C-alpha positions as CSV (number, residue, x, y, z in Angstrom):
1,X,-47.4,42.7,-86.6
2,X,-47.7,42.1,-83.2
3,X,-46.8,45.0,-80.9
4,X,-44.0,43.8,-78.6
5,X,-43.9,44.7,-74.8
6,X,-41.4,47.4,-74.3
7,X,-41.0,49.1,-70.8
8,X,-40.5,52.5,-69.9
9,X,-39.2,53.2,-66.5
10,X,-40.8,56.9,-65.9
11,X,-44.2,55.6,-67.3
12,X,-44.5,53.3,-65.0
13,X,-43.3,55.0,-62.3
14,X,-45.7,57.7,-63.2
15,X,-48.7,55.1,-63.8
16,X,-47.8,53.7,-60.1
17,X,-48.0,57.3,-58.7
18,X,-51.4,57.9,-60.4
19,X,-53.0,55.0,-59.7
20,X,-52.1,55.4,-55.7
21,X,-53.5,59.2,-55.8
22,X,-56.5,57.0,-56.4
23,X,-57.4,56.0,-53.1
24,X,-58.9,53.1,-54.2
25,X,-57.5,49.9,-52.8
26,X,-60.1,47.4,-54.7
27,X,-58.7,48.8,-57.9
28,X,-55.0,48.5,-57.3
29,X,-55.9,44.6,-55.5
30,X,-57.4,44.1,-58.6
31,X,-55.1,44.8,-60.7
32,X,-52.5,42.9,-59.3
33,X,-55.1,39.8,-59.1
34,X,-55.7,40.4,-62.5
35,X,-51.7,40.1,-63.9
36,X,-51.3,37.3,-61.8
37,X,-54.5,35.0,-62.6
38,X,-52.5,32.5,-64.6
39,X,-52.2,30.3,-61.3
40,X,-52.4,27.2,-63.2
41,X,-49.2,26.8,-65.3
42,X,-51.1,24.4,-67.9
43,X,-53.6,27.0,-68.9
44,X,-51.9,30.3,-68.2
45,X,-52.1,31.6,-71.9
46,X,-55.4,31.5,-71.5
47,X,-55.6,34.1,-69.0
48,X,-55.6,37.8,-70.3
49,X,-53.2,39.6,-68.2
50,X,-51.7,43.5,-67.6
51,X,-48.4,43.1,-68.3
52,X,-45.9,44.6,-65.7
53,X,-42.2,45.3,-65.9
54,X,-40.7,41.7,-65.2
55,X,-37.3,43.1,-64.1
56,X,-38.4,45.6,-62.0
57,X,-37.4,45.9,-57.7
58,X,-35.4,42.1,-58.8
59,X,-33.6,40.5,-56.1
60,X,-30.9,37.2,-55.8
61,X,-32.5,34.5,-54.3
62,X,-30.8,31.1,-53.1
63,X,-28.9,29.5,-54.9
64,X,-26.5,32.7,-54.9
65,X,-23.5,32.8,-57.1
66,X,-21.1,35.1,-58.1
67,X,-22.2,38.0,-60.1
68,X,-19.0,39.1,-61.0
69,X,-18.2,36.4,-63.3
70,X,-21.9,35.0,-64.1
71,X,-20.3,32.3,-65.6
72,X,-23.2,29.3,-66.3
73,X,-24.1,27.0,-63.3
74,X,-27.0,25.1,-64.9
75,X,-28.6,24.9,-68.0
76,X,-32.3,24.7,-69.4
77,X,-34.7,24.2,-72.3
78,X,-37.3,26.6,-73.5
79,X,-40.6,24.8,-72.8
80,X,-42.9,27.8,-74.3
81,X,-43.3,28.9,-77.9
82,X,-42.0,32.0,-78.4
83,X,-40.8,32.9,-74.9
84,X,-40.1,36.6,-74.3
85,X,-36.7,37.7,-73.4
86,X,-35.7,41.1,-71.7
87,X,-32.4,43.3,-71.2
88,X,-31.3,44.0,-67.5
89,X,-33.4,47.4,-68.0
90,X,-36.3,45.8,-68.8
91,X,-36.7,45.9,-72.8
92,X,-38.1,43.4,-74.7
93,X,-35.6,41.8,-76.5
94,X,-36.9,38.9,-78.7
95,X,-38.7,35.7,-78.9
96,X,-36.7,32.1,-78.1
97,X,-38.2,29.0,-79.9
98,X,-39.2,26.0,-78.0
99,X,-36.7,23.9,-77.5
100,X,-34.3,25.9,-77.6
101,X,-31.3,25.4,-75.0
102,X,-30.0,28.2,-72.9
103,X,-27.3,28.3,-70.1
104,X,-28.6,29.6,-66.7
105,X,-26.4,32.2,-64.9
106,X,-28.5,33.2,-62.0
107,X,-31.9,33.2,-60.6
108,X,-33.3,36.1,-59.4
109,X,-36.7,37.3,-58.1
110,X,-39.6,39.8,-57.8
111,X,-43.3,40.0,-57.0
112,X,-44.6,38.8,-60.3
113,X,-42.0,36.0,-60.0
114,X,-38.7,34.1,-60.6
115,X,-36.4,35.0,-63.7
116,X,-33.2,33.7,-65.0
117,X,-30.6,35.1,-66.1
118,X,-29.1,33.2,-69.2
119,X,-26.8,32.8,-71.6
120,X,-28.2,32.5,-75.3
121,X,-24.5,30.9,-76.6
122,X,-22.2,29.5,-74.4
123,X,-19.1,30.9,-76.7
124,X,-20.1,34.2,-76.6
125,X,-19.9,36.5,-72.7
126,X,-22.3,39.2,-74.4
127,X,-25.5,37.2,-74.9
128,X,-27.0,37.4,-71.5
129,X,-30.7,37.9,-71.2
130,X,-33.5,37.7,-68.6
131,X,-36.2,34.7,-69.1
132,X,-39.1,34.3,-67.0
133,X,-38.6,30.8,-65.1
134,X,-42.0,29.7,-65.9
135,X,-40.8,29.6,-69.7
136,X,-37.8,27.1,-68.8
137,X,-37.1,23.8,-67.7
138,X,-34.2,23.4,-65.3
139,X,-31.8,20.6,-66.4
140,X,-29.1,18.8,-63.7
141,X,-25.9,17.8,-64.8
142,X,-23.2,19.6,-66.0
143,X,-24.2,20.4,-70.0
144,X,-20.9,19.3,-71.3
145,X,-21.3,16.0,-70.1
146,X,-24.4,15.6,-71.7
147,X,-25.0,13.2,-74.7
148,X,-26.4,14.6,-78.1
149,X,-29.0,11.4,-77.7
150,X,-29.8,12.7,-74.1
151,X,-30.3,16.7,-74.9
152,X,-32.5,15.0,-78.2
153,X,-34.6,13.1,-75.2
154,X,-34.9,16.0,-73.2
155,X,-36.1,18.6,-75.9
156,X,-38.4,15.9,-77.1
157,X,-40.1,15.6,-73.8
158,X,-40.4,19.4,-73.4
159,X,-41.8,19.3,-76.7
160,X,-44.5,16.6,-76.0
161,X,-45.4,18.7,-72.6
162,X,-45.8,21.5,-75.1
163,X,-48.1,19.3,-77.5
164,X,-50.4,18.3,-74.1
165,X,-50.6,21.5,-72.8
166,X,-51.8,23.0,-76.5
167,X,-54.4,20.2,-76.4
168,X,-55.8,20.6,-73.2
169,X,-56.0,24.1,-73.8
170,X,-58.3,23.5,-76.7
171,X,-60.4,21.1,-74.6
172,X,-60.8,23.8,-71.9
173,X,-62.2,26.4,-74.8
174,X,-64.5,24.4,-75.4
175,X,-66.1,24.0,-72.1
176,X,-69.2,26.2,-70.5
177,X,-66.8,27.8,-67.8
178,X,-64.2,29.2,-70.1
179,X,-66.8,31.6,-72.1
180,X,-67.9,32.4,-68.6
181,X,-64.5,33.2,-67.4
182,X,-63.9,35.2,-71.0
183,X,-66.7,37.7,-70.0
184,X,-65.5,38.0,-66.5
185,X,-62.4,39.3,-67.6
186,X,-63.4,41.2,-70.3
187,X,-65.5,43.1,-68.3
188,X,-62.9,43.4,-65.4
189,X,-60.7,44.7,-68.2
190,X,-62.9,47.6,-69.4
191,X,-63.2,48.4,-65.7
192,X,-59.6,48.9,-65.2
193,X,-59.1,50.6,-68.2
194,X,-61.9,52.9,-67.2
195,X,-60.6,53.3,-63.6
196,X,-57.0,54.7,-65.2
197,X,-58.5,57.3,-67.1
198,X,-60.8,58.7,-64.6
199,X,-57.8,58.6,-62.4
200,X,-56.4,60.8,-64.9
201,X,-59.0,63.1,-65.8
202,X,-59.5,63.2,-61.6
203,X,-55.7,64.5,-61.4
204,X,-55.7,67.0,-64.4
205,X,-59.1,68.6,-62.9
206,X,-59.3,71.5,-60.8
207,X,-62.3,72.6,-58.5
208,X,-65.5,71.1,-59.0
209,X,-64.8,68.8,-61.7
210,X,-61.9,67.2,-59.8
211,X,-64.6,66.4,-56.8
212,X,-67.1,65.4,-59.6
213,X,-64.3,62.8,-60.6
214,X,-63.2,61.9,-57.0
215,X,-66.5,61.0,-56.1
216,X,-66.9,58.9,-59.5
217,X,-64.1,56.6,-58.4
218,X,-65.3,56.8,-55.1
219,X,-68.3,55.0,-56.3
220,X,-66.5,52.6,-58.3
221,X,-65.1,50.9,-55.5
222,X,-68.1,48.5,-54.9
223,X,-68.5,47.7,-58.7
224,X,-64.9,46.8,-58.6
225,X,-65.3,44.3,-55.5
226,X,-68.1,42.9,-57.1
227,X,-66.1,42.1,-60.7
228,X,-63.1,40.9,-58.8
229,X,-65.7,38.7,-57.2
230,X,-67.0,37.3,-60.5
231,X,-63.7,37.0,-62.1
232,X,-61.9,34.7,-59.3
233,X,-65.1,32.3,-59.0
234,X,-65.2,32.0,-63.2
235,X,-61.2,31.4,-62.6
236,X,-61.8,28.9,-60.0
237,X,-64.5,27.1,-62.3
238,X,-62.3,26.9,-65.2
239,X,-59.2,25.8,-62.7
240,X,-61.5,23.2,-61.3
241,X,-62.8,21.9,-64.9
242,X,-59.3,21.6,-65.9
243,X,-57.9,19.2,-63.1
244,X,-61.1,17.2,-63.4
245,X,-62.0,16.9,-67.0
246,X,-58.8,18.5,-69.3
247,X,-57.5,16.0,-71.4
248,X,-60.2,13.2,-70.4
249,X,-61.1,11.2,-73.4
250,X,-59.0,12.9,-75.8
251,X,-57.2,10.3,-78.0
252,X,-54.6,12.8,-78.8
253,X,-53.4,13.6,-75.3
254,X,-53.4,9.8,-74.8
255,X,-51.0,9.0,-77.9
256,X,-48.8,12.2,-76.5
257,X,-48.7,10.7,-72.8
258,X,-47.5,7.4,-73.9
259,X,-44.9,9.1,-76.0
260,X,-44.1,11.2,-73.1
261,X,-43.9,8.0,-70.9
262,X,-41.2,6.5,-73.1
263,X,-39.0,9.5,-73.7
264,X,-38.9,9.9,-69.7
265,X,-37.6,6.1,-69.6
266,X,-35.4,6.6,-71.7
267,X,-33.7,9.6,-70.4
268,X,-33.9,7.7,-66.9
269,X,-31.7,4.6,-68.4
270,X,-29.2,7.4,-69.6
271,X,-29.0,8.8,-66.2
272,X,-28.3,5.2,-64.9
273,X,-25.8,4.3,-67.1
274,X,-28.2,1.7,-68.9
């Protein structure tokens, strides 16, 4: 059974304090780079990440809404299979299926990206959860004015895009640059864990033993910088390959793209009243 992520505020705050005490900017920057390595949305599922609390230090961003009422102002469709939802405290709640319609009350942001405060059930005022905006496709127009035909087409479009992403990802995983990235990311992940363990030992030690661990952490700076360079280089190669060759010559993707063009045209026809 998959272990879901549940955020514990005290542990997170304590963890940041421990990392800060290391005095190694390389390790800290590396951890941030590791968690934000998925710059290409189409292949972000490939990249292993060190999850951080997505709710921490949220700030409301434009457009702002009246948070005292939090009535849904927009609607969206879940575009990622098994998208995660969180409570206002940052606790993992459940996963939502691809194609599910949600009603968006507010968009908020933090260092890790934007999140949407959503209602899963329009008839309930209690079912409000946070969902990463990268996992939803925002829709225009009042939900009450959308016909069943249009909703079906928009959900179909999201499902087609998801299938295209899966096929492109399968192609990517067969490329030599993917194997290189996997090696670099696993090496860096092991280094990151080692750094945290060494920091904990240093903080618990006294006297000469504390100095020994401090010296070891200092020596890890150069090693960490080299590993980050390797990881970024491998990521760049993989992203370049994805943009250049991803999906090329794949008949399944070609068929899906034709279906996508048709669905998008049907949606435009409805919008224009045709």
